[in-house]
C-alpha positions in Angstrom: 0.0 0.0 0.0 1.4 3.4 -0.9 2.2 6.0 1.7 1.3 9.7 1.2 3.9 12.2 2.3 4.9 15.8 1.6 7.5 16.4 -1.0 9.1 19.3 -3.0 8.2 19.0 -6.7 9.4 21.0 -9.7 6.6 21.1 -12.3 8.2 23.0 -15.1 11.4 24.8 -16.2 12.2 27.8 -14.0 8.9 27.6 -12.2 8.9 28.0 -8.4 8.9 24.6 -6.7 5.9 23.6 -4.6 5.3 21.3 -1.6 2.7 18.8 -2.5 1.5 15.3 -1.8 3.6 12.4 -3.0 2.6 8.8 -3.1 5.5 6.4 -2.2 5.0 2.7 -2.9 5.9 -0.1 -0.4 9.4 -1.4 -1.4 9.5 -4.2 -3.9 12.4 -6.5 -4.8 15.7 -4.7 -4.5 14.2 -1.6 -3.0 14.2 0.3 0.4 11.8 2.8 1.9 13.7 5.5 3.8 12.3 8.0 6.3 14.3 11.1 5.4 15.7 13.1 8.3 17.8 15.7 6.5 18.6 16.7 2.9 21.0 19.3 1.6 20.0 21.9 -1.0 22.5 21.2 -3.8 23.2 23.2 -7.0 22.1 20.1 -9.0 18.6 20.4 -7.6 18.4 23.9 -8.9 19.6 22.7 -12.3 16.7 20.2 -12.3 14.3 23.0 -11.4 15.5 25.1 -14.2 15.4 22.4 -16.8 19.2 22.2 -17.1 19.4 18.4 -16.6 16.4 17.1 -18.6 12.8 17.9 -19.5 11.3 14.9 -17.6 9.1 17.0 -15.4 7.7 16.8 -12.8 10.8 16.2 -10.7 10.8 15.2 -7.0 13.9 17.1 -5.9 16.5 16.4 -3.3 19.3 13.9 -3.2 21.9 14.8 -0.6 20.2 13.0 2.3 20.4 10.9 5.4 17.6 9.0 7.1 16.4 5.7 8.6 15.4 2.6 6.7 11.7 1.9 7.4 11.1 -1.1 5.1 12.9 -3.2 2.5 11.9 -5.5 -0.3 11.5 -9.2 0.3 14.9 -10.1 -1.2 16.9 -7.4 0.5 19.3 -8.4 3.3 21.3 -5.1 3.4 20.3 -2.6 4.6 17.9 -3.7 7.3 15.0 -1.9 9.0 16.3 0.6 11.5 19.7 1.3 9.8 20.8 4.9 9.7 21.9 5.5 6.1 23.4 8.2 3.8 21.8 8.0 0.4 24.0 7.8 -2.7 23.1 8.2 -6.3 25.5 5.6 -7.7 24.3 2.2 -6.5 27.1 -0.2 -7.6 25.8 -3.0 -9.8 28.7 -5.5 -9.3 28.3 -6.9 -12.8 29.4 -4.2 -15.4 32.9 -4.1 -17.0 34.1 -1.5 -14.4 32.9 -3.6 -11.5 34.4 -6.8 -12.9 37.8 -5.1 -13.3 37.8 -4.2 -9.6 36.9 -0.6 -10.1 33.4 -0.3 -8.7 33.7 3.4 -8.0 33.4 3.8 -11.8 30.3 1.5 -12.1 28.7 2.1 -15.5 25.3 0.5 -14.6 24.2 2.1 -11.4 20.5 1.5 -10.6 17.5 3.1 -8.9 14.2 2.0 -7.5 12.0 0.3 -10.1 8.6 1.5 -8.9 7.8 5.2 -9.5 6.8 7.6 -6.9 3.8 9.6 -8.1 1.6 12.6 -7.5 -1.8 11.9 -5.9 -3.4 11.7 -9.3 -0.9 9.0 -10.4 1.4 11.2 -12.4 4.9 9.6 -12.2 7.7 11.7 -10.7 11.3 11.8 -11.8 13.4 11.6 -8.6 16.5 13.9 -8.7 19.5 11.7 -9.3 17.3 8.7 -8.7 16.7 9.6 -5.1 14.0 12.4 -4.6 14.7 13.2 -0.9 13.0 16.5 -0.4 10.2 14.4 1.0 9.3 12.9 4.3 9.9 9.4 2.8 11.5 8.2 -0.4 11.9 4.9 -2.3 15.4 4.0 -3.5 17.3 1.0 -4.6 18.7 -0.9 -1.6 22.2 -0.3 -2.9 21.7 3.5 -2.7 21.6 3.1 1.1 25.0 3.3 2.9 24.9 2.5 6.6 26.9 4.9 8.8 27.3 5.5 12.5 23.9 6.6 13.9 25.5 9.0 16.3 26.2 11.4 13.4 23.8 14.3 13.0 21.6 13.7 9.9 22.1 17.3 8.7 25.8 16.7 8.7 25.9 13.1 7.5 23.7 13.7 4.5 26.2 16.2 3.0 28.3 13.2 1.9 25.5 12.2 -0.4 26.8 14.6 -3.1 28.6 18.0 -2.9 31.0 17.6 -0.1 31.9 14.0 -1.1 32.5 15.2 -4.7 34.9 17.8 -3.5 36.8 15.7 -1.0 37.0 12.9 -3.5 38.2 15.1 -6.3 41.3 16.0 -4.2 41.9 12.7 -2.5 40.6 10.0 -4.8 40.8 11.5 -8.3 43.7 13.9 -7.8 45.6 11.7 -5.3 46.7 14.7 -3.3 49.5 13.7 -0.9 51.8 15.0 1.9 53.8 18.0 0.8 51.8 18.7 -2.3 50.7 22.1 -3.5 46.9 22.1 -4.3 44.9 24.9 -5.9 41.1 24.9 -5.9 39.3 27.2 -8.3 35.7 27.9 -7.1 35.1 27.8 -3.3 31.4 26.9 -2.9 30.4 23.6 -1.2 32.2 21.4 -3.7 35.3 23.5 -3.8 35.6 23.8 0.0 35.2 20.0 0.0 38.3 19.9 -2.2 40.1 22.3 0.1 39.2 20.0 3.1 40.3 16.9 1.2 43.7 18.5 0.4 44.2 19.4 4.0 43.3 15.9 5.1 45.8 14.5 2.6 48.6 16.6 4.1 49.1 19.1 1.4 51.7 21.8 2.2 50.1 24.6 0.3 46.3 24.8 -0.3 45.4 27.8 -2.5 41.8 28.8 -2.7 40.6 30.9 -5.7 37.3 32.7 -6.1 35.9 36.1 -7.0 33.8 36.3 -3.8 35.6 37.4 -0.6 33.1 35.6 1.5 33.9 32.3 -0.1 37.6 32.9 0.2 37.1 33.5 4.0 35.1 30.2 4.2 38.0 28.4 2.4 40.4 29.7 5.0 38.2 28.3 7.7 38.5 24.9 6.0 42.3 25.2 6.0 43.4 27.0 2.9 46.8 28.4 3.4 46.5 31.1 0.7 43.6 32.8 -1.1 43.4 34.5 -4.5 40.7 37.0 -5.4 40.4 36.2 -9.1 38.4 39.4 -9.6 41.5 41.4 -8.8 44.4 39.2 -9.7 45.3 36.8 -12.5 44.9 33.4 -10.7 47.5 31.7 -12.9 50.1 34.3 -11.9 49.1 34.2 -8.3 49.3 30.4 -8.0 52.7 30.4 -9.6 53.9 33.1 -7.2 52.8 30.9 -4.2 54.5 27.8 -5.7 58.0 29.2 -6.4 57.1 30.0 -10.0 56.3 26.4 -10.9 52.5 26.0 -10.5 50.5 23.6 -8.3 50.9 19.9 -8.3 47.2 19.5 -8.4 44.5 22.0 -9.5 40.9 21.2 -8.8 38.4 23.1 -11.0 35.1 23.3 -9.1 33.3 25.8 -11.3 32.7 24.0 -14.6 33.5 26.7 -17.2 36.0 26.9 -20.1 37.7 30.0 -18.7 38.4 28.6 -15.3 39.4 25.3 -16.8 42.0 27.0 -18.9 43.3 28.8 -15.8 43.6 25.5 -14.0 45.4 24.0 -17.0 48.1 26.7 -17.0 48.3 27.0 -13.2 49.6 23.5 -12.7 53.2 22.5 -12.6 54.8 20.4 -15.4 53.5 16.9 -15.1 50.9 18.2 -12.7 47.2 17.2 -12.6 44.0 19.0 -13.3 40.8 17.6 -12.0 37.4 18.9 -13.3 34.7 18.4 -10.7 32.6 21.5 -11.6 29.7 20.5 -13.9 29.7 22.4 -17.3 26.6 23.0 -19.4 26.0 21.2 -22.7 26.9 24.2 -24.8 30.3 24.8 -23.4 33.4 24.2 -25.5 37.1 24.1 -24.6 40.0 25.1 -26.9 43.6 24.5 -25.9 46.8 24.3 -28.0 47.4 20.6 -28.5 51.1 21.2 -28.3 50.6 22.6 -24.8 48.6 19.5 -23.8 51.5 17.4 -25.0 54.4 19.5 -23.7 53.1 20.0 -20.2 52.5 16.3 -19.5 50.7 15.2 -16.4 47.0 14.3 -16.4 43.7 16.0 -17.2 40.9 14.2 -15.3 37.2 14.4 -14.6 35.9 13.4 -11.2 32.6 11.6 -11.1 31.1 11.9 -7.6 34.6 12.3 -6.3 35.4 8.8 -7.6 34.0 7.6 -4.3 32.9 4.2 -3.3 30.2 4.9 -0.8 30.5 1.7 1.2 34.2 2.5 1.7 34.2 6.3 2.0 31.0 7.3 3.8 31.6 5.3 7.0 35.2 6.4 7.2 34.5 10.0 6.7 31.6 10.0 9.2 34.1 8.4 11.7 36.6 11.1 11.0 33.9 13.7 11.6 32.9 12.2 14.9 36.5 12.2 16.0 36.8 15.9 15.2 39.2 15.4 12.3 36.8 16.4 9.5 34.7 19.6 10.0 31.6 18.6 8.1 29.4 20.7 10.4 31.1 23.9 9.0 29.4 23.2 5.6 25.9 23.7 7.2 25.0 27.4 6.9 21.4 27.0 7.8 18.7 24.5 8.6 15.3 25.0 6.9 11.9 23.4 6.3 10.5 21.8 3.2 8.6 25.0 2.3 11.8 27.0 2.2 13.6 25.2 -0.6 12.7 27.8 -3.2 14.1 30.7 -1.2 17.1 28.6 -0.4 17.8 28.4 -4.2 17.9 32.2 -4.2 20.4 32.3 -1.4 22.5 29.8 -3.3 22.5 31.9 -6.4 23.6 34.9 -4.5 26.4 33.0 -2.8 25.1 33.6 0.7 25.3 30.0 1.8 27.5 27.0 1.6 24.7 24.6 2.3 21.1 25.0 3.3 19.8 21.7 4.8 16.2 20.7 5.0 15.5 19.0 8.3 12.4 16.9 8.7 
């Protein structure tokens, strides 16, 4: 029997979202029903609202979430009812060519719940990133539930479901930042500050934060950046080279997703250095670089998918670090809000007033 809950739905491109009734089915094979306790307001949700991801409206928004498993399908043995979980949007299949090669973090066949959640009139909803967690309850694939220590605050734990994990993973997993490295991060919103945090965790000697907003640069310092560059006043390539003895950074994480900042990242790295793109570009963007420079500078140009994380490995470890006081996840939470405040939270996100607004249910 379906359960009726409140959820935040986007009905059309660039229309204000609304809180409405959502019907959530009982879990079938391979599925889990989760009572959502908190869900971060991520830039990707705003892209869904604005029609920048697809036109499969209506969308049930929200995906950066933590909660408690209330029911599971008859064949599900993990998770179990009562587990406190962080939801992830890449449920590893275990069968695709990436999984068979021992690289499940690159799983090419991730899956979602089979049954649709619907509006009261039966209209199917498209859950954001296969999750749809701006709702009191949501239906997901069992593999999208990652059990973590229940003593973690839901508003903090849920951040690992997307942005913060993407940033930390871009620096640590994709970029392989290590002790003594110089790391530059271009774009210091939630994802960029996640990358700053990851670089600090990895023991980087210099962590250089680049942005055009002085507030974001101050936030980056709070997460451990050793140097900041206001790109509205200074050429970031020149500034990064000055900080790194004229050489450039060993690793540059681009957390904006634009050709201009990617080109800056490319030229701000040292010879044989690494650029990691974790900012999400739009479909119309194009990049032009001299091929000789790509060849002559060596190193690696990488994209980071979800921070190349493996949720079953990374989420519990990072939550443990947070509980031990070694990972300041709580600093990412700017404000806690209710379901009806999501639309206004998008406005604060656009203006750069918050790192993360978190819906608490």
